[in-house]
VOGU-3710 file (C-alpha; in Angstrom, 3 decimals, decimal comma):
1> xxxxxxxxxx> -0,042/0,422/0,111  1,408/3,716/-1,233  2,403/5,663/2,339  0,155/8,341/3,393  2,928/11,221/4,535  2,148/14,280/2,573  -0,551/15,579/4,059  0,058/13,631/7,725  -0,968/15,055/10,519  -2,192/18,692/8,701
11> xxxxxxxxxx> -5,538/19,615/7,955  -7,423/20,648/10,783  -4,761/21,038/13,369  -1,976/22,581/11,394  -1,846/26,036/13,502  0,528/29,233/12,981  3,878/28,219/14,946  4,612/29,536/18,610  7,021/31,905/18,805  10,851/30,501/18,972
21> xxxxxxxxxx> 13,513/32,776/20,603  15,816/29,802/20,106  16,105/27,930/16,201  14,875/25,008/16,235  17,771/23,389/15,185  19,347/23,859/18,729  16,915/22,053/20,125  15,533/18,375/20,237  12,502/16,941/21,760  14,451/15,988/24,456
31> xxxxxxxxxx> 14,525/19,521/25,607  10,842/19,504/25,989  11,248/16,722/28,759  12,803/17,041/32,224  15,207/13,862/32,991  14,614/12,494/36,491  15,717/10,037/39,023  14,950/9,693/43,032  17,465/8,734/45,985  15,314/7,449/48,940
41> xxxxxxxxxx> 16,998/7,106/52,070  15,268/5,813/55,482  17,605/6,983/58,114  17,819/8,832/60,431  14,478/9,410/58,353  12,986/9,103/55,018  13,871/11,630/52,823  13,160/11,681/48,756  16,479/13,233/47,271  14,943/14,254/43,691
51> xxxxxxxxxx> 17,460/14,685/41,183  17,216/16,205/37,334  19,228/17,426/33,937  19,863/20,916/34,960  19,704/23,355/32,886  20,277/27,046/32,927  18,746/28,927/29,938  15,606/28,508/32,092  13,898/30,970/34,306  12,173/28,814/37,249
61> xxxxxxxxxx> 11,455/25,538/37,978  8,296/23,904/39,447  7,389/21,068/41,475  4,652/19,585/42,508  3,395/16,390/44,672  0,258/14,462/44,311  -0,997/11,973/47,730  -4,256/9,578/47,374  -5,715/11,881/50,203  -5,567/15,037/48,167
71> xxxxxxxxxx> -7,671/15,661/44,551  -5,820/18,165/43,238  -1,873/18,634/43,036  0,226/20,722/45,735  3,410/23,186/44,646  5,824/22,271/47,031  9,072/24,632/45,654  9,546/27,037/43,089  13,440/26,906/42,147  15,508/29,095/40,148
81> xxxxxxxxxx> 17,080/28,213/36,763  20,452/26,765/38,692  18,858/24,049/40,876  18,886/20,525/39,728  17,729/19,082/43,177  15,188/19,125/45,618  14,688/16,858/48,955  11,264/15,940/50,063  11,245/15,470/53,681  7,291/15,194/53,903
91> xxxxxxxxxx> 6,973/12,362/52,902  5,154/8,399/54,735  6,873/4,832/54,674  4,770/3,115/52,489  2,893/5,842/51,000  2,501/6,619/47,145  3,603/9,728/46,070  3,270/11,672/42,643  5,107/14,199/41,403  5,898/16,517/38,472
101> xxxxxxxxxx> 8,361/19,133/38,059  8,243/21,738/35,160  11,061/24,032/33,225  9,872/27,394/32,328  11,680/28,606/29,412  10,840/32,147/27,582  9,536/30,349/24,457  8,805/26,575/26,066  7,872/24,559/29,048  9,843/20,819/29,727
111> xxxxxxxxxx> 8,038/18,468/31,812  7,846/15,463/33,665  6,107/13,080/35,920  7,019/10,442/38,445  6,340/7,856/40,880  8,016/7,529/44,241  7,754/5,980/47,609  9,522/3,751/50,153  8,561/0,604/51,070  5,184/0,861/49,350
121> xxxxxxxxxx> 3,667/-2,702/50,306  2,566/-4,867/47,966  -1,283/-5,741/46,744  -1,854/-9,281/48,193  -4,772/-9,442/46,039  -5,246/-7,670/42,578  -9,465/-7,556/41,994  -11,648/-9,592/39,900  -10,991/-9,907/36,276  -13,656/-10,927/33,748
131> xxxxxxxxxx> -11,673/-13,157/30,265  -13,839/-12,935/27,311  -12,695/-15,593/25,224  -13,641/-16,156/21,168  -15,174/-19,400/21,617  -13,541/-20,613/18,756  -10,016/-20,596/20,220  -11,359/-23,095/23,106  -10,430/-26,275/21,711  -7,068/-25,664/19,770
141> xxxxxxxxxx> -5,615/-23,158/22,740  -7,004/-25,174/25,697  -3,719/-26,242/27,032  -2,353/-22,084/26,616  -5,775/-20,717/28,019  -5,287/-22,649/31,097  -2,201/-21,580/31,536  -2,713/-18,249/31,280  -5,580/-18,418/33,887  -3,291/-20,225/36,206
151> xxxxxxxxxx> -0,899/-17,218/35,753  -3,612/-13,999/36,213  -4,938/-16,456/39,566  -1,240/-16,667/40,701  -0,804/-13,052/39,952  -3,582/-12,527/42,322  -6,465/-12,366/39,713  -9,892/-13,896/40,513  -10,647/-14,595/37,148  -14,556/-14,766/35,771
161> xxxxxxxxxx> -14,220/-16,419/32,317  -17,104/-15,993/30,038  -16,800/-17,577/26,135  -18,175/-15,282/23,675  -18,984/-15,529/19,926  -16,042/-14,617/17,286  -17,227/-11,822/15,748  -15,286/-10,863/12,742  -17,259/-8,188/11,208  -18,780/-5,428/12,833
171> xxxxxxxxxx> -21,957/-6,187/14,374  -23,728/-3,551/16,926  -25,901/-6,770/18,567  -22,792/-8,571/19,787  -20,774/-5,178/21,125  -24,378/-4,976/23,260  -23,954/-8,616/24,268  -20,349/-7,975/25,417  -21,422/-4,965/27,047  -24,352/-5,734/28,816
181> xxxxxxxxxx> -21,315/-9,013/30,285  -19,322/-6,661/31,674  -22,407/-4,302/33,148  -22,947/-8,087/34,940  -19,775/-7,893/36,362  -19,275/-3,975/37,292  -22,396/-4,221/38,712  -22,341/-7,463/40,644  -19,117/-6,578/42,569  -18,512/-3,271/42,040
191> xxxxxxxxxx> -14,928/-1,762/42,709  -13,211/-5,278/43,306  -13,948/-5,560/39,354  -10,619/-3,714/38,290  -9,391/-5,137/34,919  -10,715/-6,900/31,260  -9,195/-9,110/29,077  -10,577/-9,530/25,198  -9,017/-12,803/24,053  -9,068/-13,445/20,308
201> xxxxxxxxxx> -11,865/-11,963/17,826  -14,479/-10,208/20,555  -16,792/-7,763/18,816  -15,306/-4,477/18,028  -17,048/-1,320/19,146  -16,792/1,950/16,640  -17,494/5,318/17,894  -17,222/9,060/16,487  -16,569/10,843/13,682  -13,007/12,443/13,406
211> xxxxxxxxxx> -9,767/12,187/12,048  -6,993/12,109/15,059  -4,308/11,598/12,537  -6,137/14,809/10,576  -6,324/12,212/7,027  -9,582/13,988/6,034  -11,568/12,982/4,631  -10,171/9,782/3,703  -9,624/8,903/7,571  -12,552/10,826/9,023
221> xxxxxxxxxx> -15,088/8,773/10,600  -15,536/6,412/13,757  -12,334/4,985/14,792  -12,938/1,145/17,256  -13,470/1,863/20,299  -12,625/-0,572/23,382  -13,259/1,678/25,481  -16,753/1,885/25,388  -17,006/-1,132/26,855  -15,174/0,419/29,931
231> xxxxxxxxxx> -17,515/3,239/30,607  -20,917/2,857/32,604  -22,395/6,669/32,603  -22,853/9,014/30,556  -24,955/8,785/27,199  -23,641/6,740/24,621  -25,826/7,780/21,026  -26,374/6,834/17,882  -28,423/9,274/15,535  -26,119/12,425/15,065
241> xxxxxxxxxx> -23,413/11,354/13,218  -23,633/11,123/9,117  -20,395/10,035/7,455  -19,475/7,914/4,752  -16,855/9,917/3,194  -13,671/7,640/4,462  -11,608/4,633/2,611  -12,842/2,160/5,119  -16,511/1,222/4,933  -15,700/0,634/8,372
251> xxxxxxxxxx> -15,095/4,377/9,632  -18,337/5,335/7,947  -20,992/5,985/10,779  -24,709/7,037/10,023  -27,717/7,464/12,583  -28,576/3,863/14,087  -26,127/1,917/12,034  -24,847/1,289/15,409  -21,628/2,983/15,477  -21,706/5,707/18,173
261> xxxxxxxxxx> -21,600/9,622/18,044  -19,233/9,984/20,802  -15,577/11,652/20,069  -15,159/11,687/23,778  -15,700/9,260/26,162  -18,858/10,598/28,278  -17,230/8,959/31,578  -14,901/7,789/33,245  -13,234/4,316/32,119  -13,918/2,172/35,562
271> xxxxxxxxxx> -11,458/-0,702/34,925  -8,738/-1,291/32,481  -9,130/-3,465/29,854  -6,774/-4,680/27,142  -7,312/-6,517/23,739  -5,413/-9,613/22,787  -6,911/-9,809/19,015  -4,603/-11,335/15,766  -7,302/-11,380/13,398  -7,008/-11,080/9,694
281> xxxxxxxxxx> -3,006/-10,588/9,590  -2,324/-13,061/6,501  0,861/-11,265/5,948  1,999/-13,530/8,664  2,787/-17,086/7,719  1,296/-18,533/10,834  -2,085/-18,678/11,412  -4,638/-16,474/13,582  -4,237/-19,560/15,986  -1,029/-19,913/16,019
291> xxxxxxxxxx> -0,155/-16,340/16,613  -2,355/-16,257/19,592  -0,484/-19,734/21,014  2,669/-17,546/20,476  1,617/-14,725/22,828  0,232/-16,483/25,345  3,693/-18,534/25,589  5,217/-15,320/25,767  2,710/-13,952/28,385  3,399/-17,235/30,098
301> xxxxxxxxxx> 7,186/-16,988/30,465  7,863/-13,033/30,830  5,637/-13,770/33,922  7,702/-16,541/35,099  10,840/-14,673/34,633  11,915/-16,884/32,257  12,271/-13,436/29,630  14,916/-11,866/30,620  14,929/-7,992/28,977  17,565/-5,014/30,034
311> xxxxxxxxxx> 16,504/-2,167/31,913  16,670/-0,351/28,886  14,375/2,247/26,604  15,054/2,586/22,671  13,726/6,046/21,054  13,244/6,467/17,272  11,528/9,962/16,107  11,534/10,840/12,961  8,866/13,400/13,205  11,246/15,316/15,867
321> xxxxxxxxxx> 9,289/19,094/15,773  6,466/18,444/13,333  3,759/20,554/13,756  5,703/21,636/17,213  3,760/18,947/19,888  6,593/17,104/20,511  5,630/13,777/20,417  9,105/12,115/21,199  9,224/13,967/24,589  6,429/12,139/25,961
331> xxxxxxxxxx> 8,927/9,440/25,237  12,024/11,029/27,426  10,068/12,037/29,810  8,175/8,434/30,520  11,314/6,354/29,659  13,727/8,753/32,087  11,650/8,252/34,911  11,099/4,332/34,365  14,795/3,488/33,462  17,022/6,702/33,711
341> xxxxxxxxxx> 17,980/8,797/30,620  21,518/7,236/30,615  19,255/3,639/29,599  18,058/5,323/26,525  19,122/4,665/23,459  18,540/6,774/19,962  18,661/5,607/16,649  17,611/5,901/13,116  17,847/2,742/12,003  15,210/0,908/14,751
351> xxxxxxxxxx> 14,640/-2,263/12,793  17,671/-4,087/12,913  19,065/-2,836/16,588  15,167/-3,712/17,997  15,669/-7,028/16,439  19,679/-7,661/17,715  19,344/-5,959/21,151  16,930/-6,458/23,998  14,755/-3,441/25,183  11,916/-2,619/28,188
361> xxxxxxxxxx> 10,226/-0,268/26,620  10,262/1,207/23,028  8,669/4,318/21,201  8,711/4,967/17,460  7,069/7,727/15,445  7,272/9,134/11,855  4,958/9,376/8,858  2,172/6,227/8,314  0,167/4,467/6,943  -2,590/1,015/8,007
371> xxxxxxxxxx> 0,832/-1,362/8,201  3,916/1,117/8,008  5,607/3,296/10,473  7,976/4,756/8,061  11,699/4,001/8,495  10,782/2,805/11,786  8,612/-0,375/11,569  6,391/-1,956/8,702  4,345/-5,068/9,630  6,101/-6,962/6,982
381> xxxxxxxxxx> 9,225/-6,868/8,891  7,299/-7,973/11,737  6,086/-11,242/10,520  9,304/-12,210/9,515  11,604/-10,549/12,490  12,013/-10,543/16,274  10,717/-7,257/17,870  13,036/-7,036/21,205  10,958/-4,661/23,393  8,187/-5,613/25,712
391> xxxxxxxxxx> 6,281/-2,133/26,045  5,816/-0,824/22,543  4,369/2,806/21,704  4,312/4,025/17,937  2,908/7,144/16,458  1,855/8,153/12,953  -0,903/8,169/10,437  -3,656/5,687/9,738  -2,034/2,310/11,859  -4,712/3,788/15,037
401> xxxxxxxxxx> -6,941/2,057/13,139  -5,968/-1,266/14,454  -8,843/-3,044/13,220  -7,379/-3,116/9,555  -5,862/-5,988/7,417  -2,281/-6,426/8,441  -2,481/-3,226/11,026  0,744/-2,123/12,106  0,155/-2,654/16,047  -1,430/-5,733/16,211
411> xxxxxxxxxx> 1,522/-7,226/13,898  4,126/-5,480/16,026  2,377/-7,656/18,730  2,133/-11,308/16,549  5,784/-11,248/15,875  8,480/-13,181/17,368  10,268/-11,906/20,150  9,354/-10,154/22,940  6,387/-7,956/22,986  3,137/-7,828/24,851
421> xxxxxxxxxx> 2,119/-4,729/24,456  1,249/-1,887/22,031  -0,179/1,341/22,430  -0,850/4,552/19,804  1,245/7,398/21,756  0,999/10,851/20,682  -2,677/12,719/20,287  -3,089/12,714/23,355  0,700/11,580/25,298  0,131/8,379/27,729
431> xxxxxxxxxx> 1,370/8,721/31,129  3,441/5,307/32,555  5,078/6,347/35,444  2,991/4,723/37,817  4,594/1,249/36,856  7,708/2,659/38,726  6,229/2,035/41,443  4,343/-1,341/40,526  1,156/-1,044/39,211  0,274/-2,536/35,664
441> xxxxxxxxxx> 0,092/-1,181/32,608  -3,510/-1,324/32,121  -3,778/1,025/35,305  -1,386/3,969/33,346  -3,886/3,354/30,069  -6,704/3,809/32,221  -4,966/7,290/33,620  -4,058/7,948/30,636  -7,693/7,860/29,054  -9,320/9,765/31,738
451> xxxxxxxxxx> -6,912/12,676/31,745  -8,753/15,165/32,128  -6,121/17,902/32,959  -4,526/15,664/35,634  -1,646/15,097/33,819  -0,503/18,294/31,313  2,960/18,696/29,190  2,752/19,818/25,566  0,580/17,781/23,866  -2,634/19,292/22,092
461> xxxxxxxxxx> -5,066/16,883/21,270  -6,890/14,098/21,588  -7,740/14,199/25,492  -10,441/11,708/26,777  -11,507/10,413/22,634  -11,968/7,324/21,648  -9,146/5,844/20,115  -6,775/5,462/23,602  -6,419/1,825/23,605  -4,474/-0,921/24,797
471> xxxxxxxxxx> -3,440/-3,986/22,711  -2,048/-6,654/24,924  -2,611/-7,892/28,243  -3,644/-5,156/31,333  -2,469/-7,029/33,763  1,484/-7,038/33,268  4,336/-4,981/35,441  7,929/-3,809/34,334  9,716/-5,930/36,609  9,153/-9,600/37,878
481> xxxxxxxxxx> 10,611/-11,697/40,821  10,926/-15,517/40,804  9,088/-17,817/42,553  10,282/-19,885/45,402  11,620/-23,071/44,181  11,340/-27,088/45,200  8,528/-26,811/47,020  7,214/-29,904/49,385  4,053/-30,439/51,424  3,441/-33,495/53,889
491> xxxxxxxxxx> 1,699/-34,235/56,378  2,494/-34,713/60,506  -0,270/-34,514/62,568  -4,282/-34,321/62,695  -7,184/-33,793/64,923  -10,537/-34,699/65,176  -11,590/-31,787/63,112  -7,731/-30,752/60,951  -4,891/-32,352/59,433  -1,493/-30,780/60,144
501> xxxxxxxxxx> 0,662/-29,923/57,173  3,730/-29,101/56,719  4,490/-26,785/53,286  8,014/-26,194/52,468  10,347/-24,091/49,874  13,718/-23,071/48,954  14,603/-19,656/47,686  15,465/-18,621/43,974  18,835/-18,214/43,106  18,846/-15,373/41,448
511> xxxxxxxxxx> 16,599/-13,133/43,518  18,176/-10,802/46,633  16,690/-8,642/49,048  14,321/-10,917/49,786  11,690/-10,002/52,424  9,792/-12,939/53,158  7,413/-15,248/51,954  3,568/-14,657/51,772  1,636/-18,022/51,453  -1,747/-18,195/50,059
521> xxxxxxxxxx> -4,434/-20,715/50,523  -7,279/-21,553/48,255  -10,660/-20,583/49,567  -13,205/-23,103/47,868  -16,664/-21,052/48,997  -14,960/-17,759/47,292  -12,825/-19,531/44,609  -10,018/-17,848/45,077  -6,906/-17,788/47,177  -6,734/-15,815/49,916
531> xxxxxxxxxx> -2,996/-14,068/51,686  -3,015/-16,491/55,009  0,780/-15,437/56,185  4,369/-14,607/55,598  6,778/-16,031/56,593  10,506/-14,864/57,001  12,047/-18,509/56,814  11,260/-21,932/54,215  8,163/-23,447/55,247  4,492/-22,847/56,839
541> xxxxxxxxxx> 2,921/-24,972/59,104  -1,076/-25,383/58,523  -2,823/-26,756/61,783  -6,261/-26,119/60,397  -5,997/-28,342/57,126  -9,053/-29,823/55,955  -9,499/-33,411/56,938  -11,868/-34,287/53,832  -11,053/-31,714/51,372  -8,063/-30,749/49,005
551> xxxxxxxxxx> -5,992/-28,229/50,593  -4,270/-26,107/48,064  -1,518/-23,426/48,616  0,560/-20,859/46,965  3,935/-19,550/48,065  5,138/-16,008/46,534  8,660/-14,283/47,059  8,174/-11,007/48,332  11,502/-8,734/47,497  12,416/-5,313/47,992
561> xxxxxxxxxx> 12,774/-3,691/44,449  14,478/-0,377/43,500  13,143/1,191/41,163  14,919/4,607/39,230  11,827/6,409/41,568  10,752/4,650/44,236  11,706/1,273/46,794  8,292/-1,074/46,961  7,733/-4,096/47,793  6,502/-6,578/44,851
571> xxxxxxxxxx> 5,468/-10,488/45,101  6,657/-13,320/42,252  3,839/-15,524/40,776  2,465/-17,942/43,272  4,369/-21,344/43,295  1,425/-24,103/43,579  1,342/-27,365/45,844  -1,513/-29,558/47,532  -1,731/-32,329/49,381  -3,891/-34,242/46,607
581> xxxxxxxxxx> -0,894/-36,258/45,064  -2,797/-37,738/42,216  -0,863/-41,630/41,775  -2,213/-43,349/38,570  -3,526/-40,111/37,126  -0,628/-37,637/37,751  0,391/-36,776/34,122  -3,051/-36,124/32,796  -3,898/-33,422/35,938  -0,916/-31,343/34,939
591> xxxxxxxxxx> -2,993/-29,048/33,211  -6,003/-29,375/34,633  -8,029/-26,680/36,167  -9,890/-27,208/39,674  -13,710/-26,926/39,003  -16,450/-27,117/42,533  -19,145/-29,071/42,741  -21,371/-28,435/45,669  -25,012/-30,708/45,446  -24,587/-31,524/41,869
601> xxxxxxxxxx> -24,472/-28,162/40,590  -22,767/-28,848/37,020  -23,754/-25,393/34,948  -20,787/-23,588/35,423  -18,931/-26,746/33,703  -21,628/-28,055/31,707  -21,432/-24,495/30,506  -18,071/-24,786/29,577  -17,992/-28,310/28,285  -21,133/-27,566/25,899
611> xxxxxxxxxx> -18,706/-25,946/23,295  -17,287/-28,219/22,704  -18,380/-30,483/19,518  -19,166/-34,001/19,492  -18,483/-35,203/23,092  -17,455/-38,867/22,773  -17,669/-39,659/26,494  -17,006/-37,888/29,857  -14,956/-40,696/32,291  -14,893/-39,322/36,656
621> xxxxxxxxxx> -11,708/-40,960/37,486  -10,793/-41,854/41,493  -7,103/-40,139/42,449  -6,304/-43,604/42,845  -7,069/-44,025/39,116  -10,263/-46,236/39,400  -13,402/-45,759/37,333  -16,211/-43,901/38,993  -18,556/-43,213/36,640  -18,818/-43,372/32,804
631> xxxxxxxxxx> -21,155/-40,827/31,196  -22,089/-40,122/27,380  -25,020/-37,240/28,025  -23,818/-33,944/29,587  -27,867/-33,515/30,623  -27,029/-36,626/32,889  -24,095/-35,394/34,701  -25,768/-33,127/37,334  -27,596/-36,609/38,205  -24,874/-38,806/38,315
641> xxxxxxxxxx> -22,672/-36,347/40,397  -25,448/-36,706/43,533  -24,550/-40,473/43,557  -20,553/-40,404/44,154  -18,884/-39,714/47,263  -17,493/-36,152/48,806  -13,698/-35,730/47,002  -11,094/-35,178/44,717  -11,667/-36,536/41,238  -10,243/-36,492/37,678
651> xxxxxxxxxx> -12,517/-35,390/34,561  -11,915/-36,750/31,408  -13,383/-35,282/28,185  -13,040/-37,061/24,952  -14,293/-35,050/22,353  -13,578/-35,952/18,353  -9,739/-36,185/18,429  -9,041/-33,773/21,631  -8,524/-35,022/25,558  -9,301/-32,743/27,913
661> xxxxxxxxx> -8,468/-33,864/32,055  -9,778/-31,535/34,702  -9,906/-31,643/38,525  -13,041/-31,638/40,136  -13,722/-31,573/43,964  -17,577/-32,446/44,693  -19,207/-31,601/47,737  -22,658/-33,091/48,049  -24,358/-32,949/51,437
//
């Protein structure tokens, strides 16, 4: 496809140049950012020593601070042009803080934002996460999806899973069905509901009539708007916009067509959301299924610390001062706060560099097309090469419209290598400083979606607009911790009501500054792991273990992490162990899920199994390998389960050429 550079980002947003007393040739986008680092002291009292790069050509500088107990920024220091540090003594151990630094010049302002804190505590329970899965993925990706759910639960999420229809073309009915599921979960759990992941080709909402990249009329119209799913207040109308000028019919928006009128979200996004969707990428030799399998395997390896990344960033800024929006300055603000400016590379040859070296962050901007960011990245290159950065930001024309064939952003995420998140960053700027204190990427994107003056810089357009979204898993954080190894469990006693279990483990070899180990136990009534103890050593005694039911535990390494601006506590993924040792069916149970069936209520399990085609037989097998029951009809399952004694069993399902094994817990009164 011919690249569309000539009128890039012009049209309605092209204004008269700002008055400049310094020649553009003497400045770069880096000069519109303040580069910061923080030294945290705890003795004799907590202090944050904030340091930044000096620029004596400025007039004065301001430092602002924002604490959760406040609803607005406090200006805590006004400094002269010679200052390059500030000591904040008004801090409390365990508290998170956000800061800004603004450097004022005669003709410009430079900014940065960062988060800081001393021994900010870990989050034991992350909240509820809604996982919506394209039902066509269930059979071919059963193993990978099960591992993904295990990883999420071992990270502290309570996963609510729904299987939904694959929706290849725009379908307003399917969009409303997805929104209804989310509303049900949100109003059921309210503030406990924190995140959503769309896995596969889940219905894509469209909204608006605008051209955020200023290409009119060929790219004027409705854009993919996953943020519609994240809002529950205000009106999303469909009776005003009337345009059919865009090249892609998907961007057309006429009254009552199911595409919404809103250019701007009518209320705040209430939870984070990420989409993992590789539909319609024929430029890859791999199928959609194989691309999803690759992503889920990358995701698992990253969480388990099996993917090593340098704590570095790469910036390829081809726009420079184009339209005086200084897009590259956002990368300098974010990355210098997160990995320190000395760990930022710059390049005009991104593609070979990103395949040869390893980065945590990558930002590239240039003129673009649907599948190209000019001289920065292409879909074709991504389909054939490794892209070795985890969190990717791109900016340019057209490819923000990520629901198109061979879209650049989805292609980069589908590539080999390490990419797990991609976002379009420039109109508006996106704010990632929260990652430096342990928050996940979805939280930062949600703050960027809701930004209405909390974060200001040199960006001019796009605030709260519908196109702001995240491709990839929103629950990921930037630093991971190795989990404990060599877990062992044994019974060391019992009384009339409980048995006594001893769980032991070893420290991960590659970790230092381990604070303790957090112990979690699975609560069958709540269907989630609950924190029960913090242990300094390498064993835990549970004297209240259930005599008759399985007892499941997670052990997590708790480490003190030092980022460029903060010190905080972070858990590893959980290392799991249970006191039910499966013998003859042990191998079958390695990748199985646990389902609880109480008084024959198999509705959840039946709903999941109904997705399978041509079920040949369903076997209930005891942990000693004996056959307990043989079924051929899902409708008979509840009745047969009522005849089985309480305990843990294996459910073995044969459907066509697929064999699925699930561990079930039966509790009948």
